C-alpha positions as CSV (number, residue, x, y, z in Angstrom):
1,X,0.0,0.0,0.0
2,X,1.4,3.3,-1.0
3,X,1.6,6.4,1.1
4,X,-1.1,8.0,-1.0
5,X,-3.4,5.0,-0.5
6,X,-2.8,5.1,3.2
7,X,-3.6,8.8,3.4
8,X,-6.8,8.2,1.3
9,X,-7.9,5.4,3.6
10,X,-7.3,7.6,6.7
11,X,-9.2,10.5,5.2
12,X,-12.1,8.1,4.4
13,X,-12.2,6.8,8.0
14,X,-12.2,10.4,9.3
15,X,-15.0,11.3,6.9
16,X,-17.1,8.4,8.0
17,X,-16.5,9.4,11.6
18,X,-17.6,12.9,10.8
19,X,-20.6,11.7,8.9
20,X,-21.5,9.4,11.8
21,X,-21.2,12.2,14.3
22,X,-23.4,14.5,12.1
23,X,-26.0,11.7,11.6
24,X,-26.2,10.9,15.3
25,X,-26.4,14.5,16.4
26,X,-28.9,15.5,13.7
27,X,-31.2,12.5,14.3
28,X,-31.0,13.0,18.1
29,X,-32.0,16.7,17.6
30,X,-34.8,15.8,15.2
31,X,-36.3,13.1,17.5
32,X,-36.1,15.4,20.5
33,X,-37.7,18.3,18.7
34,X,-40.5,16.1,17.2
35,X,-41.3,13.9,20.2
36,X,-40.1,15.6,23.4
37,X,-39.6,19.3,22.7
38,X,-40.6,20.3,26.2
39,X,-37.5,18.5,27.6
40,X,-35.2,20.7,25.6
41,X,-33.5,23.6,27.4
42,X,-33.8,26.2,24.6
43,X,-35.9,29.3,25.1
44,X,-37.0,29.4,21.4
45,X,-38.7,26.1,21.8
46,X,-41.6,27.7,23.7
47,X,-42.2,30.3,21.0
48,X,-43.4,28.2,18.1
49,X,-44.6,24.6,18.0
50,X,-44.5,24.7,14.2
51,X,-40.9,25.9,14.1
52,X,-39.9,23.2,16.5
53,X,-41.6,20.5,14.4
54,X,-40.3,21.9,11.1
55,X,-36.7,22.1,12.3
56,X,-37.1,18.6,13.9
57,X,-38.1,17.1,10.5
58,X,-35.3,19.0,8.8
59,X,-32.8,17.7,11.4
60,X,-34.0,14.1,11.0
61,X,-33.8,14.2,7.2
62,X,-30.3,15.7,7.4
63,X,-29.2,12.9,9.8
64,X,-30.4,10.3,7.4
65,X,-29.2,12.0,4.3
66,X,-25.6,12.5,5.5
67,X,-25.0,8.7,5.8
68,X,-27.6,6.7,4.0
69,X,-26.7,7.4,0.3
70,X,-23.0,6.8,0.9
71,X,-23.7,3.7,3.0
72,X,-25.9,2.2,0.4
73,X,-23.7,3.5,-2.5
74,X,-26.8,4.8,-4.2
75,X,-27.0,8.4,-5.4
76,X,-23.9,9.1,-3.3
77,X,-23.9,12.8,-4.5
78,X,-26.8,13.2,-2.1
79,X,-24.4,13.0,0.8
80,X,-22.6,16.1,-0.5
81,X,-25.9,17.9,-1.1
82,X,-27.0,17.0,2.5
83,X,-23.7,18.4,3.8
84,X,-24.4,21.6,1.9
85,X,-27.9,21.6,3.4
86,X,-26.5,21.2,6.9
87,X,-24.1,24.1,6.2
88,X,-27.1,26.3,5.3
89,X,-29.1,25.1,8.3
90,X,-26.2,25.9,10.7
91,X,-25.8,29.4,9.2
92,X,-29.5,30.0,9.5
93,X,-29.6,28.7,13.1
94,X,-26.6,31.0,13.9
95,X,-28.4,34.0,12.4
96,X,-31.6,33.1,14.3
97,X,-29.8,32.9,17.6
98,X,-27.9,36.1,17.1
99,X,-31.1,37.9,16.1
100,X,-32.6,36.7,19.4
101,X,-29.7,38.0,21.4
102,X,-28.4,34.4,22.0
103,X,-25.0,34.7,20.3
104,X,-23.4,32.6,23.0
105,X,-25.6,29.7,21.9
106,X,-24.0,29.3,18.4
107,X,-20.8,27.5,19.3
108,X,-22.2,24.1,18.6
109,X,-23.8,25.4,15.4
110,X,-20.4,26.6,14.2
111,X,-18.8,23.2,15.1
112,X,-21.5,21.4,13.1
113,X,-21.0,23.8,10.2
114,X,-17.2,23.1,10.1
115,X,-17.8,19.3,10.2
116,X,-20.3,19.6,7.4
117,X,-17.9,21.7,5.4
118,X,-15.3,18.9,5.9
119,X,-17.7,16.2,4.8
120,X,-18.8,18.2,1.7
121,X,-15.1,18.8,0.8
122,X,-14.0,15.2,1.4
123,X,-16.9,13.5,-0.4
124,X,-16.9,16.0,-3.3
125,X,-13.1,15.6,-3.6
126,X,-13.6,11.8,-3.5
127,X,-16.2,11.9,-6.2
128,X,-13.9,13.9,-8.5
129,X,-11.1,11.5,-8.2
130,X,-13.2,8.5,-9.2
131,X,-14.6,10.2,-12.4
C-alpha cells in the first residue's frame, strides 16, 4: 500500500466518523424536537410549536441523508448535497440565535458547520477523483 493510498484510507475513515457524528447529532436533535420538545433547554422552543416541528423534521432528514446514500452506495452525491444543506441550516440557526440575542448559543452550530464543510469537501473531492 502506497503512502497516497494510506492517506486516502485515513481520510475516508475520518470522513465516515464525521458523517456518523453528524448523523447521530442531527437524528437526536430531530427526534427530541419532534417527540419531546418540552424537555429541551432552549428558550425558542416555547415560542413556536410549528418551528420546532419543522426544524425537527429537517434535522432528522439531514441525519439520514448524511450517511444513507454513501452507506448504500446509491446516489452518493446526495451525501454532498446533504452536507451543503447542513451548512445552510447551521448558518440560518446561527443568524436566528444572534437575532434573538443568543449569540453565546452558536458555538455548537459553528462546530457542526465546520464538520459539514469537511464532509462536503471530502466527499466531493472523492467523487472527482473517481470520475
